[in-house]
mmCIF file of the protein (N, C-alpha, C, O) and its ligand, coordinates in Angstrom:
data_MODEL
# 
_entry.id   MODEL 
# 
loop_
_entity.id 
_entity.type 
_entity.pdbx_number_of_molecules 
1 polymer     1 
2 non-polymer 1 
# 
_entity_poly.entity_id                      1 
_entity_poly.type                           'polypeptide(L)' 
_entity_poly.nstd_linkage                   no 
_entity_poly.nstd_monomer                   no 
_entity_poly.pdbx_seq_one_letter_code       MKSCPFCNSRNVRLIELVNSYVHCRKCDACGPERATREAAITAWNTRAGEKA 
_entity_poly.pdbx_seq_one_letter_code_can   MKSCPFCNSRNVRLIELVNSYVHCRKCDACGPERATREAAITAWNTRAGEKA 
_entity_poly.pdbx_strand_id                 A 
# 
loop_
_entity_poly_seq.entity_id 
_entity_poly_seq.num 
_entity_poly_seq.mon_id 
_entity_poly_seq.hetero 
1 1  MET n 
1 2  LYS n 
1 3  SER n 
1 4  CYS n 
1 5  PRO n 
1 6  PHE n 
1 7  CYS n 
1 8  ASN n 
1 9  SER n 
1 10 ARG n 
1 11 ASN n 
1 12 VAL n 
1 13 ARG n 
1 14 LEU n 
1 15 ILE n 
1 16 GLU n 
1 17 LEU n 
1 18 VAL n 
1 19 ASN n 
1 20 SER n 
1 21 TYR n 
1 22 VAL n 
1 23 HIS n 
1 24 CYS n 
1 25 ARG n 
1 26 LYS n 
1 27 CYS n 
1 28 ASP n 
1 29 ALA n 
1 30 CYS n 
1 31 GLY n 
1 32 PRO n 
1 33 GLU n 
1 34 ARG n 
1 35 ALA n 
1 36 THR n 
1 37 ARG n 
1 38 GLU n 
1 39 ALA n 
1 40 ALA n 
1 41 ILE n 
1 42 THR n 
1 43 ALA n 
1 44 TRP n 
1 45 ASN n 
1 46 THR n 
1 47 ARG n 
1 48 ALA n 
1 49 GLY n 
1 50 GLU n 
1 51 LYS n 
1 52 ALA n 
# 
loop_
_struct_asym.id 
_struct_asym.entity_id 
A 1 
B 2 
# 
loop_
_chem_comp.id 
_chem_comp.type 
_chem_comp.mon_nstd_flag 
ALA 'L-peptide linking' y 
ARG 'L-peptide linking' y 
ASN 'L-peptide linking' y 
ASP 'L-peptide linking' y 
CYS 'L-peptide linking' y 
GLU 'L-peptide linking' y 
GLY 'peptide linking'   y 
HIS 'L-peptide linking' y 
ILE 'L-peptide linking' y 
LEU 'L-peptide linking' y 
LYS 'L-peptide linking' y 
MET 'L-peptide linking' y 
PHE 'L-peptide linking' y 
PRO 'L-peptide linking' y 
SER 'L-peptide linking' y 
THR 'L-peptide linking' y 
TRP 'L-peptide linking' y 
TYR 'L-peptide linking' y 
VAL 'L-peptide linking' y 
ZN  non-polymer         . 
# 
_pdbx_entity_nonpoly.entity_id   2 
_pdbx_entity_nonpoly.name        ? 
_pdbx_entity_nonpoly.comp_id     ZN 
# 
_pdbx_nonpoly_scheme.asym_id         B 
_pdbx_nonpoly_scheme.entity_id       2 
_pdbx_nonpoly_scheme.mon_id          ZN 
_pdbx_nonpoly_scheme.ndb_seq_num     1 
_pdbx_nonpoly_scheme.pdb_seq_num     101 
_pdbx_nonpoly_scheme.auth_seq_num    101 
_pdbx_nonpoly_scheme.pdb_mon_id      ZN 
_pdbx_nonpoly_scheme.auth_mon_id     ZN 
_pdbx_nonpoly_scheme.pdb_strand_id   A 
_pdbx_nonpoly_scheme.pdb_ins_code    . 
# 
loop_
_atom_site.group_PDB 
_atom_site.id 
_atom_site.type_symbol 
_atom_site.label_atom_id 
_atom_site.label_alt_id 
_atom_site.label_comp_id 
_atom_site.label_asym_id 
_atom_site.label_entity_id 
_atom_site.label_seq_id 
_atom_site.pdbx_PDB_ins_code 
_atom_site.Cartn_x 
_atom_site.Cartn_y 
_atom_site.Cartn_z 
_atom_site.occupancy 
_atom_site.B_iso_or_equiv 
_atom_site.pdbx_formal_charge 
_atom_site.auth_seq_id 
_atom_site.auth_comp_id 
_atom_site.auth_asym_id 
_atom_site.auth_atom_id 
_atom_site.pdbx_PDB_model_num 
ATOM   1   N  N  . MET A 1 1  ? -49.219 -16.562 -11.135 1.00 0.00 ? 1   MET A N  1 
ATOM   2   C  CA . MET A 1 1  ? -49.593 -16.365 -12.553 1.00 0.00 ? 1   MET A CA 1 
ATOM   3   C  C  . MET A 1 1  ? -50.667 -15.230 -12.731 1.00 0.00 ? 1   MET A C  1 
ATOM   4   O  O  . MET A 1 1  ? -51.700 -15.250 -12.062 1.00 0.00 ? 1   MET A O  1 
ATOM   5   N  N  . LYS A 1 2  ? -50.409 -14.270 -13.619 1.00 0.00 ? 2   LYS A N  1 
ATOM   6   C  CA . LYS A 1 2  ? -51.347 -13.181 -13.751 1.00 0.00 ? 2   LYS A CA 1 
ATOM   7   C  C  . LYS A 1 2  ? -52.625 -13.559 -14.488 1.00 0.00 ? 2   LYS A C  1 
ATOM   8   O  O  . LYS A 1 2  ? -52.697 -14.563 -15.197 1.00 0.00 ? 2   LYS A O  1 
ATOM   9   N  N  . SER A 1 3  ? -53.612 -12.723 -14.293 1.00 0.00 ? 3   SER A N  1 
ATOM   10  C  CA . SER A 1 3  ? -54.903 -12.995 -14.981 1.00 0.00 ? 3   SER A CA 1 
ATOM   11  C  C  . SER A 1 3  ? -54.681 -12.675 -16.450 1.00 0.00 ? 3   SER A C  1 
ATOM   12  O  O  . SER A 1 3  ? -53.643 -12.122 -16.814 1.00 0.00 ? 3   SER A O  1 
ATOM   13  N  N  . CYS A 1 4  ? -55.691 -13.032 -17.337 1.00 0.00 ? 4   CYS A N  1 
ATOM   14  C  CA . CYS A 1 4  ? -55.544 -12.866 -18.722 1.00 0.00 ? 4   CYS A CA 1 
ATOM   15  C  C  . CYS A 1 4  ? -55.580 -11.359 -19.098 1.00 0.00 ? 4   CYS A C  1 
ATOM   16  O  O  . CYS A 1 4  ? -56.461 -10.637 -18.632 1.00 0.00 ? 4   CYS A O  1 
ATOM   17  N  N  . PRO A 1 5  ? -54.648 -10.891 -19.921 1.00 0.00 ? 5   PRO A N  1 
ATOM   18  C  CA . PRO A 1 5  ? -54.615 -9.496  -20.352 1.00 0.00 ? 5   PRO A CA 1 
ATOM   19  C  C  . PRO A 1 5  ? -55.689 -9.127  -21.335 1.00 0.00 ? 5   PRO A C  1 
ATOM   20  O  O  . PRO A 1 5  ? -55.945 -7.947  -21.575 1.00 0.00 ? 5   PRO A O  1 
ATOM   21  N  N  . PHE A 1 6  ? -56.317 -10.126 -21.904 1.00 0.00 ? 6   PHE A N  1 
ATOM   22  C  CA . PHE A 1 6  ? -57.314 -9.865  -22.947 1.00 0.00 ? 6   PHE A CA 1 
ATOM   23  C  C  . PHE A 1 6  ? -58.689 -9.763  -22.343 1.00 0.00 ? 6   PHE A C  1 
ATOM   24  O  O  . PHE A 1 6  ? -59.448 -8.869  -22.717 1.00 0.00 ? 6   PHE A O  1 
ATOM   25  N  N  . CYS A 1 7  ? -59.041 -10.628 -21.436 1.00 0.00 ? 7   CYS A N  1 
ATOM   26  C  CA . CYS A 1 7  ? -60.428 -10.637 -20.886 1.00 0.00 ? 7   CYS A CA 1 
ATOM   27  C  C  . CYS A 1 7  ? -60.399 -10.453 -19.354 1.00 0.00 ? 7   CYS A C  1 
ATOM   28  O  O  . CYS A 1 7  ? -61.443 -10.369 -18.706 1.00 0.00 ? 7   CYS A O  1 
ATOM   29  N  N  . ASN A 1 8  ? -59.167 -10.393 -18.791 1.00 0.00 ? 8   ASN A N  1 
ATOM   30  C  CA . ASN A 1 8  ? -59.035 -10.166 -17.319 1.00 0.00 ? 8   ASN A CA 1 
ATOM   31  C  C  . ASN A 1 8  ? -59.478 -11.319 -16.498 1.00 0.00 ? 8   ASN A C  1 
ATOM   32  O  O  . ASN A 1 8  ? -59.633 -11.169 -15.286 1.00 0.00 ? 8   ASN A O  1 
ATOM   33  N  N  . SER A 1 9  ? -59.702 -12.506 -17.099 1.00 0.00 ? 9   SER A N  1 
ATOM   34  C  CA . SER A 1 9  ? -60.167 -13.684 -16.315 1.00 0.00 ? 9   SER A CA 1 
ATOM   35  C  C  . SER A 1 9  ? -58.995 -14.317 -15.593 1.00 0.00 ? 9   SER A C  1 
ATOM   36  O  O  . SER A 1 9  ? -57.869 -14.288 -16.089 1.00 0.00 ? 9   SER A O  1 
ATOM   37  N  N  . ARG A 1 10 ? -59.245 -14.878 -14.442 1.00 0.00 ? 10  ARG A N  1 
ATOM   38  C  CA . ARG A 1 10 ? -58.234 -15.629 -13.738 1.00 0.00 ? 10  ARG A CA 1 
ATOM   39  C  C  . ARG A 1 10 ? -58.355 -17.116 -14.027 1.00 0.00 ? 10  ARG A C  1 
ATOM   40  O  O  . ARG A 1 10 ? -57.691 -17.931 -13.387 1.00 0.00 ? 10  ARG A O  1 
ATOM   41  N  N  . ASN A 1 11 ? -59.185 -17.467 -14.970 1.00 0.00 ? 11  ASN A N  1 
ATOM   42  C  CA . ASN A 1 11 ? -59.404 -18.818 -15.338 1.00 0.00 ? 11  ASN A CA 1 
ATOM   43  C  C  . ASN A 1 11 ? -58.369 -19.229 -16.399 1.00 0.00 ? 11  ASN A C  1 
ATOM   44  O  O  . ASN A 1 11 ? -58.721 -19.562 -17.531 1.00 0.00 ? 11  ASN A O  1 
ATOM   45  N  N  . VAL A 1 12 ? -57.097 -19.197 -16.012 1.00 0.00 ? 12  VAL A N  1 
ATOM   46  C  CA . VAL A 1 12 ? -56.005 -19.510 -16.875 1.00 0.00 ? 12  VAL A CA 1 
ATOM   47  C  C  . VAL A 1 12 ? -55.291 -20.794 -16.337 1.00 0.00 ? 12  VAL A C  1 
ATOM   48  O  O  . VAL A 1 12 ? -55.290 -21.061 -15.136 1.00 0.00 ? 12  VAL A O  1 
ATOM   49  N  N  . ARG A 1 13 ? -54.717 -21.532 -17.225 1.00 0.00 ? 13  ARG A N  1 
ATOM   50  C  CA . ARG A 1 13 ? -54.028 -22.716 -16.823 1.00 0.00 ? 13  ARG A CA 1 
ATOM   51  C  C  . ARG A 1 13 ? -52.793 -22.950 -17.654 1.00 0.00 ? 13  ARG A C  1 
ATOM   52  O  O  . ARG A 1 13 ? -52.675 -22.452 -18.773 1.00 0.00 ? 13  ARG A O  1 
ATOM   53  N  N  . LEU A 1 14 ? -51.841 -23.740 -17.077 1.00 0.00 ? 14  LEU A N  1 
ATOM   54  C  CA . LEU A 1 14 ? -50.577 -23.990 -17.726 1.00 0.00 ? 14  LEU A CA 1 
ATOM   55  C  C  . LEU A 1 14 ? -50.726 -25.274 -18.537 1.00 0.00 ? 14  LEU A C  1 
ATOM   56  O  O  . LEU A 1 14 ? -51.104 -26.317 -18.002 1.00 0.00 ? 14  LEU A O  1 
ATOM   57  N  N  . ILE A 1 15 ? -50.430 -25.189 -19.808 1.00 0.00 ? 15  ILE A N  1 
ATOM   58  C  CA . ILE A 1 15 ? -50.447 -26.382 -20.700 1.00 0.00 ? 15  ILE A CA 1 
ATOM   59  C  C  . ILE A 1 15 ? -48.997 -26.891 -20.862 1.00 0.00 ? 15  ILE A C  1 
ATOM   60  O  O  . ILE A 1 15 ? -48.104 -26.124 -21.221 1.00 0.00 ? 15  ILE A O  1 
ATOM   61  N  N  . GLU A 1 16 ? -48.776 -28.186 -20.594 1.00 0.00 ? 16  GLU A N  1 
ATOM   62  C  CA . GLU A 1 16 ? -47.437 -28.697 -20.714 1.00 0.00 ? 16  GLU A CA 1 
ATOM   63  C  C  . GLU A 1 16 ? -47.411 -29.845 -21.764 1.00 0.00 ? 16  GLU A C  1 
ATOM   64  O  O  . GLU A 1 16 ? -47.823 -30.981 -21.528 1.00 0.00 ? 16  GLU A O  1 
ATOM   65  N  N  . LEU A 1 17 ? -46.891 -29.436 -22.931 1.00 0.00 ? 17  LEU A N  1 
ATOM   66  C  CA . LEU A 1 17 ? -46.803 -30.437 -23.997 1.00 0.00 ? 17  LEU A CA 1 
ATOM   67  C  C  . LEU A 1 17 ? -45.245 -30.584 -24.306 1.00 0.00 ? 17  LEU A C  1 
ATOM   68  O  O  . LEU A 1 17 ? -44.420 -30.685 -23.398 1.00 0.00 ? 17  LEU A O  1 
ATOM   69  N  N  . VAL A 1 18 ? -44.929 -30.586 -25.564 1.00 0.00 ? 18  VAL A N  1 
ATOM   70  C  CA . VAL A 1 18 ? -43.461 -30.503 -25.935 1.00 0.00 ? 18  VAL A CA 1 
ATOM   71  C  C  . VAL A 1 18 ? -42.904 -29.202 -25.368 1.00 0.00 ? 18  VAL A C  1 
ATOM   72  O  O  . VAL A 1 18 ? -41.880 -29.191 -24.686 1.00 0.00 ? 18  VAL A O  1 
ATOM   73  N  N  . ASN A 1 19 ? -43.586 -28.127 -25.659 1.00 0.00 ? 19  ASN A N  1 
ATOM   74  C  CA . ASN A 1 19 ? -43.330 -26.883 -25.026 1.00 0.00 ? 19  ASN A CA 1 
ATOM   75  C  C  . ASN A 1 19 ? -44.514 -26.551 -24.045 1.00 0.00 ? 19  ASN A C  1 
ATOM   76  O  O  . ASN A 1 19 ? -45.588 -27.147 -24.123 1.00 0.00 ? 19  ASN A O  1 
ATOM   77  N  N  . SER A 1 20 ? -44.264 -25.575 -23.125 1.00 0.00 ? 20  SER A N  1 
ATOM   78  C  CA . SER A 1 20 ? -45.350 -25.143 -22.243 1.00 0.00 ? 20  SER A CA 1 
ATOM   79  C  C  . SER A 1 20 ? -45.839 -23.796 -22.587 1.00 0.00 ? 20  SER A C  1 
ATOM   80  O  O  . SER A 1 20 ? -45.086 -22.972 -23.106 1.00 0.00 ? 20  SER A O  1 
ATOM   81  N  N  . TYR A 1 21 ? -47.120 -23.532 -22.309 1.00 0.00 ? 21  TYR A N  1 
ATOM   82  C  CA . TYR A 1 21 ? -47.662 -22.217 -22.509 1.00 0.00 ? 21  TYR A CA 1 
ATOM   83  C  C  . TYR A 1 21 ? -48.863 -22.075 -21.583 1.00 0.00 ? 21  TYR A C  1 
ATOM   84  O  O  . TYR A 1 21 ? -49.385 -23.058 -21.057 1.00 0.00 ? 21  TYR A O  1 
ATOM   85  N  N  . VAL A 1 22 ? -49.295 -20.804 -21.393 1.00 0.00 ? 22  VAL A N  1 
ATOM   86  C  CA . VAL A 1 22 ? -50.420 -20.514 -20.554 1.00 0.00 ? 22  VAL A CA 1 
ATOM   87  C  C  . VAL A 1 22 ? -51.638 -20.309 -21.504 1.00 0.00 ? 22  VAL A C  1 
ATOM   88  O  O  . VAL A 1 22 ? -51.533 -19.657 -22.543 1.00 0.00 ? 22  VAL A O  1 
ATOM   89  N  N  . HIS A 1 23 ? -52.738 -20.867 -21.120 1.00 0.00 ? 23  HIS A N  1 
ATOM   90  C  CA . HIS A 1 23 ? -53.950 -20.836 -21.947 1.00 0.00 ? 23  HIS A CA 1 
ATOM   91  C  C  . HIS A 1 23 ? -55.109 -20.235 -21.041 1.00 0.00 ? 23  HIS A C  1 
ATOM   92  O  O  . HIS A 1 23 ? -55.281 -20.602 -19.878 1.00 0.00 ? 23  HIS A O  1 
ATOM   93  N  N  . CYS A 1 24 ? -55.884 -19.281 -21.677 1.00 0.00 ? 24  CYS A N  1 
ATOM   94  C  CA . CYS A 1 24 ? -57.043 -18.725 -20.976 1.00 0.00 ? 24  CYS A CA 1 
ATOM   95  C  C  . CYS A 1 24 ? -58.272 -19.572 -21.386 1.00 0.00 ? 24  CYS A C  1 
ATOM   96  O  O  . CYS A 1 24 ? -58.591 -19.658 -22.571 1.00 0.00 ? 24  CYS A O  1 
ATOM   97  N  N  . ARG A 1 25 ? -58.940 -20.180 -20.429 1.00 0.00 ? 25  ARG A N  1 
ATOM   98  C  CA . ARG A 1 25 ? -60.170 -20.957 -20.700 1.00 0.00 ? 25  ARG A CA 1 
ATOM   99  C  C  . ARG A 1 25 ? -61.342 -20.116 -21.088 1.00 0.00 ? 25  ARG A C  1 
ATOM   100 O  O  . ARG A 1 25 ? -62.282 -20.623 -21.701 1.00 0.00 ? 25  ARG A O  1 
ATOM   101 N  N  . LYS A 1 26 ? -61.328 -18.838 -20.755 1.00 0.00 ? 26  LYS A N  1 
ATOM   102 C  CA . LYS A 1 26 ? -62.498 -17.979 -21.026 1.00 0.00 ? 26  LYS A CA 1 
ATOM   103 C  C  . LYS A 1 26 ? -62.471 -17.496 -22.495 1.00 0.00 ? 26  LYS A C  1 
ATOM   104 O  O  . LYS A 1 26 ? -63.428 -17.701 -23.241 1.00 0.00 ? 26  LYS A O  1 
ATOM   105 N  N  . CYS A 1 27 ? -61.375 -16.863 -22.883 1.00 0.00 ? 27  CYS A N  1 
ATOM   106 C  CA . CYS A 1 27 ? -61.311 -16.273 -24.255 1.00 0.00 ? 27  CYS A CA 1 
ATOM   107 C  C  . CYS A 1 27 ? -60.411 -17.045 -25.179 1.00 0.00 ? 27  CYS A C  1 
ATOM   108 O  O  . CYS A 1 27 ? -60.248 -16.660 -26.336 1.00 0.00 ? 27  CYS A O  1 
ATOM   109 N  N  . ASP A 1 28 ? -59.818 -18.127 -24.706 1.00 0.00 ? 28  ASP A N  1 
ATOM   110 C  CA . ASP A 1 28 ? -59.001 -19.013 -25.559 1.00 0.00 ? 28  ASP A CA 1 
ATOM   111 C  C  . ASP A 1 28 ? -57.685 -18.459 -26.037 1.00 0.00 ? 28  ASP A C  1 
ATOM   112 O  O  . ASP A 1 28 ? -57.072 -18.952 -26.984 1.00 0.00 ? 28  ASP A O  1 
ATOM   113 N  N  . ALA A 1 29 ? -57.250 -17.361 -25.313 1.00 0.00 ? 29  ALA A N  1 
ATOM   114 C  CA . ALA A 1 29 ? -55.919 -16.794 -25.652 1.00 0.00 ? 29  ALA A CA 1 
ATOM   115 C  C  . ALA A 1 29 ? -54.809 -17.719 -25.161 1.00 0.00 ? 29  ALA A C  1 
ATOM   116 O  O  . ALA A 1 29 ? -54.975 -18.417 -24.161 1.00 0.00 ? 29  ALA A O  1 
ATOM   117 N  N  . CYS A 1 30 ? -53.681 -17.722 -25.864 1.00 0.00 ? 30  CYS A N  1 
ATOM   118 C  CA . CYS A 1 30 ? -52.520 -18.495 -25.478 1.00 0.00 ? 30  CYS A CA 1 
ATOM   119 C  C  . CYS A 1 30 ? -51.332 -17.586 -25.327 1.00 0.00 ? 30  CYS A C  1 
ATOM   120 O  O  . CYS A 1 30 ? -51.126 -16.686 -26.141 1.00 0.00 ? 30  CYS A O  1 
ATOM   121 N  N  . GLY A 1 31 ? -50.545 -17.809 -24.293 1.00 0.00 ? 31  GLY A N  1 
ATOM   122 C  CA . GLY A 1 31 ? -49.262 -17.101 -24.128 1.00 0.00 ? 31  GLY A CA 1 
ATOM   123 C  C  . GLY A 1 31 ? -48.192 -17.768 -24.998 1.00 0.00 ? 31  GLY A C  1 
ATOM   124 O  O  . GLY A 1 31 ? -48.430 -18.795 -25.634 1.00 0.00 ? 31  GLY A O  1 
ATOM   125 N  N  . PRO A 1 32 ? -47.004 -17.151 -25.005 1.00 0.00 ? 32  PRO A N  1 
ATOM   126 C  CA . PRO A 1 32 ? -45.862 -17.677 -25.852 1.00 0.00 ? 32  PRO A CA 1 
ATOM   127 C  C  . PRO A 1 32 ? -45.485 -19.016 -25.310 1.00 0.00 ? 32  PRO A C  1 
ATOM   128 O  O  . PRO A 1 32 ? -45.534 -19.268 -24.106 1.00 0.00 ? 32  PRO A O  1 
ATOM   129 N  N  . GLU A 1 33 ? -45.088 -19.911 -26.269 1.00 0.00 ? 33  GLU A N  1 
ATOM   130 C  CA . GLU A 1 33 ? -44.572 -21.232 -25.928 1.00 0.00 ? 33  GLU A CA 1 
ATOM   131 C  C  . GLU A 1 33 ? -43.108 -21.103 -25.488 1.00 0.00 ? 33  GLU A C  1 
ATOM   132 O  O  . GLU A 1 33 ? -42.309 -20.400 -26.107 1.00 0.00 ? 33  GLU A O  1 
ATOM   133 N  N  . ARG A 1 34 ? -42.785 -21.812 -24.393 1.00 0.00 ? 34  ARG A N  1 
ATOM   134 C  CA . ARG A 1 34 ? -41.449 -21.863 -23.906 1.00 0.00 ? 34  ARG A CA 1 
ATOM   135 C  C  . ARG A 1 34 ? -41.070 -23.293 -23.509 1.00 0.00 ? 34  ARG A C  1 
ATOM   136 O  O  . ARG A 1 34 ? -41.946 -24.141 -23.344 1.00 0.00 ? 34  ARG A O  1 
ATOM   137 N  N  . ALA A 1 35 ? -39.774 -23.561 -23.356 1.00 0.00 ? 35  ALA A N  1 
ATOM   138 C  CA . ALA A 1 35 ? -39.337 -24.913 -23.124 1.00 0.00 ? 35  ALA A CA 1 
ATOM   139 C  C  . ALA A 1 35 ? -39.625 -25.465 -21.749 1.00 0.00 ? 35  ALA A C  1 
ATOM   140 O  O  . ALA A 1 35 ? -39.696 -26.677 -21.546 1.00 0.00 ? 35  ALA A O  1 
ATOM   141 N  N  . THR A 1 36 ? -39.794 -24.535 -20.791 1.00 0.00 ? 36  THR A N  1 
ATOM   142 C  CA . THR A 1 36 ? -40.098 -24.971 -19.381 1.00 0.00 ? 36  THR A CA 1 
ATOM   143 C  C  . THR A 1 36 ? -41.352 -24.192 -18.917 1.00 0.00 ? 36  THR A C  1 
ATOM   144 O  O  . THR A 1 36 ? -41.709 -23.129 -19.425 1.00 0.00 ? 36  THR A O  1 
ATOM   145 N  N  . ARG A 1 37 ? -41.983 -24.821 -17.907 1.00 0.00 ? 37  ARG A N  1 
ATOM   146 C  CA . ARG A 1 37 ? -43.195 -24.193 -17.351 1.00 0.00 ? 37  ARG A CA 1 
ATOM   147 C  C  . ARG A 1 37 ? -42.916 -22.833 -16.706 1.00 0.00 ? 37  ARG A C  1 
ATOM   148 O  O  . ARG A 1 37 ? -43.718 -21.903 -16.781 1.00 0.00 ? 37  ARG A O  1 
ATOM   149 N  N  . GLU A 1 38 ? -41.743 -22.760 -16.068 1.00 0.00 ? 38  GLU A N  1 
ATOM   150 C  CA . GLU A 1 38 ? -41.298 -21.518 -15.456 1.00 0.00 ? 38  GLU A CA 1 
ATOM   151 C  C  . GLU A 1 38 ? -41.213 -20.372 -16.478 1.00 0.00 ? 38  GLU A C  1 
ATOM   152 O  O  . GLU A 1 38 ? -41.707 -19.264 -16.269 1.00 0.00 ? 38  GLU A O  1 
ATOM   153 N  N  . ALA A 1 39 ? -40.543 -20.719 -17.612 1.00 0.00 ? 39  ALA A N  1 
ATOM   154 C  CA . ALA A 1 39 ? -40.372 -19.758 -18.652 1.00 0.00 ? 39  ALA A CA 1 
ATOM   155 C  C  . ALA A 1 39 ? -41.679 -19.367 -19.255 1.00 0.00 ? 39  ALA A C  1 
ATOM   156 O  O  . ALA A 1 39 ? -41.896 -18.194 -19.561 1.00 0.00 ? 39  ALA A O  1 
ATOM   157 N  N  . ALA A 1 40 ? -42.575 -20.334 -19.440 1.00 0.00 ? 40  ALA A N  1 
ATOM   158 C  CA . ALA A 1 40 ? -43.888 -20.060 -20.029 1.00 0.00 ? 40  ALA A CA 1 
ATOM   159 C  C  . ALA A 1 40 ? -44.695 -19.043 -19.114 1.00 0.00 ? 40  ALA A C  1 
ATOM   160 O  O  . ALA A 1 40 ? -45.292 -18.076 -19.589 1.00 0.00 ? 40  ALA A O  1 
ATOM   161 N  N  . ILE A 1 41 ? -44.662 -19.331 -17.826 1.00 0.00 ? 41  ILE A N  1 
ATOM   162 C  CA . ILE A 1 41 ? -45.318 -18.401 -16.889 1.00 0.00 ? 41  ILE A CA 1 
ATOM   163 C  C  . ILE A 1 41 ? -44.684 -17.015 -16.863 1.00 0.00 ? 41  ILE A C  1 
ATOM   164 O  O  . ILE A 1 41 ? -45.382 -16.003 -16.800 1.00 0.00 ? 41  ILE A O  1 
ATOM   165 N  N  . THR A 1 42 ? -43.362 -16.980 -16.913 1.00 0.00 ? 42  THR A N  1 
ATOM   166 C  CA . THR A 1 42 ? -42.687 -15.695 -16.974 1.00 0.00 ? 42  THR A CA 1 
ATOM   167 C  C  . THR A 1 42 ? -43.099 -14.929 -18.200 1.00 0.00 ? 42  THR A C  1 
ATOM   168 O  O  . THR A 1 42 ? -43.372 -13.730 -18.139 1.00 0.00 ? 42  THR A O  1 
ATOM   169 N  N  . ALA A 1 43 ? -43.144 -15.657 -19.364 1.00 0.00 ? 43  ALA A N  1 
ATOM   170 C  CA . ALA A 1 43 ? -43.510 -14.993 -20.645 1.00 0.00 ? 43  ALA A CA 1 
ATOM   171 C  C  . ALA A 1 43 ? -44.949 -14.494 -20.598 1.00 0.00 ? 43  ALA A C  1 
ATOM   172 O  O  . ALA A 1 43 ? -45.251 -13.417 -21.111 1.00 0.00 ? 43  ALA A O  1 
ATOM   173 N  N  . TRP A 1 44 ? -45.854 -15.289 -19.970 1.00 0.00 ? 44  TRP A N  1 
ATOM   174 C  CA . TRP A 1 44 ? -47.282 -14.871 -19.801 1.00 0.00 ? 44  TRP A CA 1 
ATOM   175 C  C  . TRP A 1 44 ? -47.350 -13.591 -18.924 1.00 0.00 ? 44  TRP A C  1 
ATOM   176 O  O  . TRP A 1 44 ? -48.118 -12.669 -19.197 1.00 0.00 ? 44  TRP A O  1 
ATOM   177 N  N  . ASN A 1 45 ? -46.579 -13.579 -17.943 1.00 0.00 ? 45  ASN A N  1 
ATOM   178 C  CA . ASN A 1 45 ? -46.622 -12.480 -16.926 1.00 0.00 ? 45  ASN A CA 1 
ATOM   179 C  C  . ASN A 1 45 ? -45.977 -11.221 -17.454 1.00 0.00 ? 45  ASN A C  1 
ATOM   180 O  O  . ASN A 1 45 ? -46.275 -10.142 -16.942 1.00 0.00 ? 45  ASN A O  1 
ATOM   181 N  N  . THR A 1 46 ? -45.125 -11.293 -18.431 1.00 0.00 ? 46  THR A N  1 
ATOM   182 C  CA . THR A 1 46 ? -44.328 -10.126 -18.795 1.00 0.00 ? 46  THR A CA 1 
ATOM   183 C  C  . THR A 1 46 ? -44.559 -9.642  -20.234 1.00 0.00 ? 46  THR A C  1 
ATOM   184 O  O  . THR A 1 46 ? -43.949 -8.658  -20.652 1.00 0.00 ? 46  THR A O  1 
ATOM   185 N  N  . ARG A 1 47 ? -45.420 -10.312 -20.990 1.00 0.00 ? 47  ARG A N  1 
ATOM   186 C  CA . ARG A 1 47 ? -45.560 -9.842  -22.369 1.00 0.00 ? 47  ARG A CA 1 
ATOM   187 C  C  . ARG A 1 47 ? -46.556 -8.701  -22.451 1.00 0.00 ? 47  ARG A C  1 
ATOM   188 O  O  . ARG A 1 47 ? -46.961 -8.182  -21.410 1.00 0.00 ? 47  ARG A O  1 
ATOM   189 N  N  . ALA A 1 48 ? -46.959 -8.298  -23.611 1.00 0.00 ? 48  ALA A N  1 
ATOM   190 C  CA . ALA A 1 48 ? -47.872 -7.199  -23.837 1.00 0.00 ? 48  ALA A CA 1 
ATOM   191 C  C  . ALA A 1 48 ? -47.330 -5.899  -23.397 1.00 0.00 ? 48  ALA A C  1 
ATOM   192 O  O  . ALA A 1 48 ? -48.007 -5.127  -22.719 1.00 0.00 ? 48  ALA A O  1 
ATOM   193 N  N  . GLY A 1 49 ? -46.058 -5.627  -23.788 1.00 0.00 ? 49  GLY A N  1 
ATOM   194 C  CA . GLY A 1 49 ? -45.437 -4.353  -23.546 1.00 0.00 ? 49  GLY A CA 1 
ATOM   195 C  C  . GLY A 1 49 ? -44.893 -4.117  -22.104 1.00 0.00 ? 49  GLY A C  1 
ATOM   196 O  O  . GLY A 1 49 ? -44.281 -3.084  -21.835 1.00 0.00 ? 49  GLY A O  1 
ATOM   197 N  N  . GLU A 1 50 ? -45.120 -5.062  -21.210 1.00 0.00 ? 50  GLU A N  1 
ATOM   198 C  CA . GLU A 1 50 ? -44.590 -4.909  -19.938 1.00 0.00 ? 50  GLU A CA 1 
ATOM   199 C  C  . GLU A 1 50 ? -43.130 -5.230  -19.852 1.00 0.00 ? 50  GLU A C  1 
ATOM   200 O  O  . GLU A 1 50 ? -42.626 -6.065  -20.604 1.00 0.00 ? 50  GLU A O  1 
ATOM   201 N  N  . LYS A 1 51 ? -42.435 -4.571  -18.937 1.00 0.00 ? 51  LYS A N  1 
ATOM   202 C  CA . LYS A 1 51 ? -41.002 -4.891  -18.722 1.00 0.00 ? 51  LYS A CA 1 
ATOM   203 C  C  . LYS A 1 51 ? -40.875 -6.149  -17.902 1.00 0.00 ? 51  LYS A C  1 
ATOM   204 O  O  . LYS A 1 51 ? -41.698 -6.400  -17.022 1.00 0.00 ? 51  LYS A O  1 
ATOM   205 N  N  . ALA A 1 52 ? -39.834 -6.964  -18.178 1.00 0.00 ? 52  ALA A N  1 
ATOM   206 C  CA . ALA A 1 52 ? -39.673 -8.206  -17.484 1.00 0.00 ? 52  ALA A CA 1 
ATOM   207 C  C  . ALA A 1 52 ? -39.345 -8.022  -15.981 1.00 0.00 ? 52  ALA A C  1 
ATOM   208 O  O  . ALA A 1 52 ? -39.179 -9.006  -15.260 1.00 0.00 ? 52  ALA A O  1 
HETATM 209 ZN ZN . ZN  B 2 .  ? -58.782 -14.450 -21.580 1.00 0.00 2 101 ZN  A ZN 1 
# 
């Protein structure tokens, strides 16, 4: 899992509720919600203009 694109912190964790998403504990940023943890991590790693 990549570090936070907003504050560059590696203090990020996966939240698993109805949907899953990655949350940054330092700046409180959240990645896109996805149905599975794998998809949530992929979304976190590839958003912000990056190619998948
Ligand atoms: Zn952050």
